[in-house]
TORFI-363518 format. One record per atom (N, C-alpha, C): atom name; residue number from 1; y, z, x. Coordinates in steps of 0.2 Angstrom, whole numbers, plus 5000, padded with zeros to 4 digits. Layout:
REM residues N
   atom   seq      y      z      x
     CA   NUM      Y      Z      X
...
//
This chain:
REM residues 118
   atom   seq      y      z      x
      N     1   5276   5184   5031
     CA     1   5270   5179   5029
      C     1   5270   5174   5035
      N     2   5263   5174   5037
     CA     2   5261   5170   5043
      C     2   5258   5163   5040
      N     3   5259   5158   5044
     CA     3   5256   5152   5042
      C     3   5253   5148   5048
      N     4   5248   5145   5047
     CA     4   5245   5141   5052
      C     4   5250   5136   5054
      N     5   5251   5135   5060
     CA     5   5256   5131   5063
      C     5   5253   5123   5063
      N     6   5247   5123   5064
     CA     6   5244   5116   5065
      C     6   5244   5114   5072
      N     7   5238   5111   5074
     CA     7   5237   5110   5081
      C     7   5242   5106   5084
      N     8   5246   5110   5088
     CA     8   5252   5106   5093
      C     8   5258   5104   5089
      N     9   5259   5106   5083
     CA     9   5265   5104   5079
      C     9   5271   5108   5082
      N    10   5270   5114   5084
     CA    10   5275   5118   5087
      C    10   5274   5120   5094
      N    11   5278   5121   5098
     CA    11   5277   5122   5105
      C    11   5281   5127   5108
      N    12   5280   5131   5113
     CA    12   5284   5135   5117
      C    12   5283   5132   5124
      N    13   5289   5130   5127
     CA    13   5289   5127   5133
      C    13   5292   5131   5138
      N    14   5289   5132   5144
     CA    14   5292   5138   5149
      C    14   5293   5134   5155
      N    15   5299   5136   5158
     CA    15   5301   5134   5165
      C    15   5304   5140   5168
      N    16   5305   5139   5175
     CA    16   5308   5145   5179
      C    16   5312   5143   5184
      N    17   5318   5147   5185
     CA    17   5323   5145   5190
      C    17   5325   5151   5194
      N    18   5328   5149   5200
     CA    18   5330   5154   5204
      C    18   5336   5159   5203
      N    19   5341   5155   5199
     CA    19   5347   5158   5197
      C    19   5348   5159   5190
      N    20   5351   5164   5187
     CA    20   5352   5165   5181
      C    20   5357   5160   5178
      N    21   5362   5158   5182
     CA    21   5366   5153   5179
      C    21   5363   5146   5178
      N    22   5358   5144   5182
     CA    22   5354   5138   5180
      C    22   5350   5139   5174
      N    23   5347   5145   5172
     CA    23   5344   5147   5166
      C    23   5348   5146   5160
      N    24   5354   5149   5161
     CA    24   5359   5149   5155
      C    24   5361   5141   5154
      N    25   5362   5137   5160
     CA    25   5364   5131   5159
      C    25   5358   5126   5155
      N    26   5352   5127   5157
     CA    26   5346   5124   5154
      C    26   5346   5126   5147
      N    27   5346   5132   5146
     CA    27   5345   5133   5139
      C    27   5351   5131   5134
      N    28   5357   5131   5137
     CA    28   5363   5128   5133
      C    28   5361   5121   5132
      N    29   5360   5116   5137
     CA    29   5358   5109   5137
      C    29   5353   5108   5131
      N    30   5347   5112   5131
     CA    30   5342   5110   5128
      C    30   5344   5111   5120
      N    31   5347   5117   5119
     CA    31   5349   5118   5112
      C    31   5354   5113   5109
      N    32   5359   5112   5114
     CA    32   5365   5108   5112
      C    32   5362   5100   5110
      N    33   5357   5098   5114
     CA    33   5354   5092   5112
      C    33   5349   5092   5107
      N    34   5348   5097   5104
     CA    34   5343   5099   5098
      C    34   5336   5097   5101
      N    35   5334   5098   5107
     CA    35   5328   5098   5110
      C    35   5324   5104   5110
      N    36   5327   5109   5108
     CA    36   5325   5116   5107
      C    36   5329   5119   5102
      N    37   5325   5123   5098
     CA    37   5329   5127   5093
      C    37   5332   5133   5096
      N    38   5329   5136   5100
     CA    38   5331   5142   5104
      C    38   5328   5142   5111
      N    39   5331   5145   5116
     CA    39   5328   5146   5123
      C    39   5329   5153   5124
      N    40   5324   5158   5125
     CA    40   5325   5164   5127
      C    40   5325   5164   5135
      N    41   5329   5169   5138
     CA    41   5329   5170   5145
      C    41   5327   5177   5147
      N    42   5322   5176   5151
     CA    42   5319   5183   5153
      C    42   5319   5184   5161
      N    43   5321   5190   5162
     CA    43   5322   5190   5170
      C    43   5326   5196   5173
      N    44   5326   5196   5179
     CA    44   5323   5193   5183
      C    44   5315   5194   5184
      N    45   5311   5190   5185
     CA    45   5303   5190   5186
      C    45   5302   5190   5193
      N    46   5296   5192   5195
     CA    46   5293   5190   5202
      C    46   5288   5185   5201
      N    47   5288   5180   5205
     CA    47   5284   5174   5205
      C    47   5281   5174   5212
      N    48   5275   5173   5212
     CA    48   5271   5172   5219
      C    48   5267   5165   5218
      N    49   5267   5161   5222
     CA    49   5265   5154   5222
      C    49   5264   5151   5229
      N    50   5259   5145   5229
     CA    50   5259   5141   5235
      C    50   5265   5136   5235
      N    51   5268   5135   5240
     CA    51   5273   5130   5241
      C    51   5272   5127   5248
      N    52   5271   5121   5249
     CA    52   5272   5118   5256
      C    52   5267   5121   5260
      N    53   5261   5123   5258
     CA    53   5256   5126   5262
      C    53   5256   5133   5264
      N    54   5261   5137   5260
     CA    54   5262   5143   5262
      C    54   5263   5147   5255
      N    55   5261   5154   5255
     CA    55   5262   5158   5249
      C    55   5269   5160   5249
      N    56   5273   5160   5244
     CA    56   5280   5162   5243
      C    56   5280   5167   5237
      N    57   5285   5171   5238
     CA    57   5287   5176   5233
      C    57   5294   5175   5231
      N    58   5296   5175   5225
     CA    58   5304   5174   5223
      C    58   5305   5178   5217
      N    59   5311   5179   5216
     CA    59   5314   5182   5210
      C    59   5316   5175   5206
      N    60   5314   5175   5200
     CA    60   5316   5170   5196
      C    60   5318   5171   5189
      N    61   5320   5167   5185
     CA    61   5322   5168   5178
      C    61   5318   5163   5173
      N    62   5314   5166   5168
     CA    62   5310   5162   5164
      C    62   5313   5160   5158
      N    63   5312   5154   5157
     CA    63   5315   5151   5151
      C    63   5310   5149   5146
      N    64   5310   5151   5140
     CA    64   5305   5150   5134
      C    64   5308   5146   5129
      N    65   5307   5139   5128
     CA    65   5310   5135   5124
      C    65   5306   5134   5118
      N    66   5308   5135   5111
     CA    66   5305   5134   5105
      C    66   5306   5126   5103
      N    67   5301   5123   5101
     CA    67   5302   5115   5100
      C    67   5297   5113   5096
      N    68   5297   5107   5094
     CA    68   5291   5103   5091
      C    68   5288   5098   5096
      N    69   5281   5097   5094
     CA    69   5278   5091   5098
      C    69   5282   5085   5099
      N    70   5285   5083   5093
     CA    70   5289   5077   5092
      C    70   5294   5077   5097
      N    71   5298   5083   5099
     CA    71   5304   5083   5103
      C    71   5301   5085   5110
      N    72   5295   5086   5111
     CA    72   5293   5088   5118
      C    72   5294   5083   5124
      N    73   5292   5076   5123
     CA    73   5293   5071   5128
      C    73   5301   5071   5130
      N    74   5305   5072   5125
     CA    74   5312   5071   5127
      C    74   5315   5078   5131
      N    75   5313   5083   5128
     CA    75   5313   5089   5132
      C    75   5311   5090   5139
      N    76   5305   5088   5139
     CA    76   5302   5087   5146
      C    76   5307   5083   5151
      N    77   5308   5077   5148
     CA    77   5312   5072   5152
      C    77   5319   5075   5154
      N    78   5322   5079   5149
     CA    78   5328   5082   5151
      C    78   5328   5087   5156
      N    79   5323   5092   5155
     CA    79   5321   5097   5160
      C    79   5321   5094   5167
      N    80   5317   5088   5167
     CA    80   5316   5085   5174
      C    80   5323   5083   5177
      N    81   5327   5080   5173
     CA    81   5333   5078   5175
      C    81   5338   5083   5177
      N    82   5338   5089   5174
     CA    82   5343   5094   5175
      C    82   5340   5100   5179
      N    83   5334   5100   5180
     CA    83   5331   5106   5184
      C    83   5332   5106   5191
      N    84   5334   5112   5194
     CA    84   5336   5112   5201
      C    84   5330   5111   5206
      N    85   5324   5112   5204
     CA    85   5318   5112   5208
      C    85   5316   5105   5209
      N    86   5312   5104   5215
     CA    86   5309   5097   5216
      C    86   5303   5096   5211
      N    87   5299   5102   5210
     CA    87   5294   5102   5206
      C    87   5294   5107   5201
      N    88   5298   5106   5195
     CA    88   5299   5111   5191
      C    88   5293   5113   5187
      N    89   5292   5119   5185
     CA    89   5286   5121   5180
      C    89   5289   5119   5173
      N    90   5285   5114   5170
     CA    90   5286   5113   5163
      C    90   5279   5113   5160
      N    91   5278   5119   5156
     CA    91   5272   5120   5153
      C    91   5273   5121   5145
      N    92   5269   5118   5142
     CA    92   5270   5118   5135
      C    92   5263   5121   5132
      N    93   5264   5127   5128
     CA    93   5259   5130   5124
      C    93   5259   5129   5117
      N    94   5253   5128   5113
     CA    94   5254   5127   5106
      C    94   5255   5134   5102
      N    95   5259   5134   5097
     CA    95   5261   5140   5093
      C    95   5255   5138   5087
      N    96   5251   5143   5087
     CA    96   5245   5142   5082
      C    96   5246   5145   5076
      N    97   5251   5149   5076
     CA    97   5253   5153   5069
      C    97   5259   5156   5070
      N    98   5263   5157   5064
     CA    98   5270   5160   5065
      C    98   5273   5161   5058
      N    99   5278   5164   5057
     CA    99   5281   5165   5051
      C    99   5284   5158   5049
      N   100   5282   5158   5042
     CA   100   5284   5151   5039
      C   100   5292   5150   5039
      N   101   5296   5155   5038
     CA   101   5303   5154   5038
      C   101   5305   5152   5045
      N   102   5302   5155   5051
     CA   102   5305   5154   5058
      C   102   5302   5147   5059
      N   103   5297   5144   5057
     CA   103   5294   5138   5059
      C   103   5298   5132   5055
      N   104   5300   5134   5049
     CA   104   5304   5129   5046
      C   104   5311   5129   5049
      N   105   5314   5135   5051
     CA   105   5321   5135   5054
      C   105   5320   5130   5061
      N   106   5314   5132   5065
     CA   106   5313   5128   5071
      C   106   5313   5121   5070
      N   107   5309   5118   5065
     CA   107   5309   5111   5064
      C   107   5315   5109   5062
      N   108   5319   5112   5058
     CA   108   5325   5109   5055
      C   108   5330   5109   5061
      N   109   5330   5113   5066
     CA   109   5336   5114   5071
      C   109   5335   5109   5077
      N   110   5328   5106   5077
     CA   110   5327   5101   5082
      C   110   5327   5094   5080
      N   111   5328   5093   5074
     CA   111   5329   5086   5070
      C   111   5335   5083   5073
      N   112   5334   5077   5075
     CA   112   5340   5074   5078
      C   112   5345   5073   5072
      N   113   5351   5074   5073
     CA   113   5357   5073   5069
      C   113   5360   5066   5070
      N   114   5362   5063   5065
     CA   114   5366   5057   5065
      C   114   5373   5059   5067
      N   115   5376   5055   5071
     CA   115   5383   5056   5073
      C   115   5388   5055   5068
      N   116   5393   5060   5067
     CA   116   5397   5060   5061
      C   116   5402   5054   5062
      N   117   5404   5051   5057
     CA   117   5408   5045   5057
      C   117   5415   5048   5056
      N   118   5420   5045   5060
     CA   118   5427   5048   5059
      C   118   5431   5041   5057
//
């Protein structure tokens, strides 16, 4: 069953890095901090882009993070903090429809948790 996600309520945020280890670290941090419900790592991919006046081509690893619009500002701030690039790609695309069960799971997993009392 599909349901309309609502404009901008759910997002897929992409970033790319040069090393698989950086992709793994980024995905782990985002999920541990509940800024993303999951992060898929794809790669290696080939990227061609302008950088400092020249066309560059590089192998990269693509990270696709599933989150909510409410968690995006903190996710983007964390990505800027831990990303190895000077100018990291941080692009958020809206999820316009998806499985109701998946979207409910996504929303539940990125809700901030209260610290447990000991």
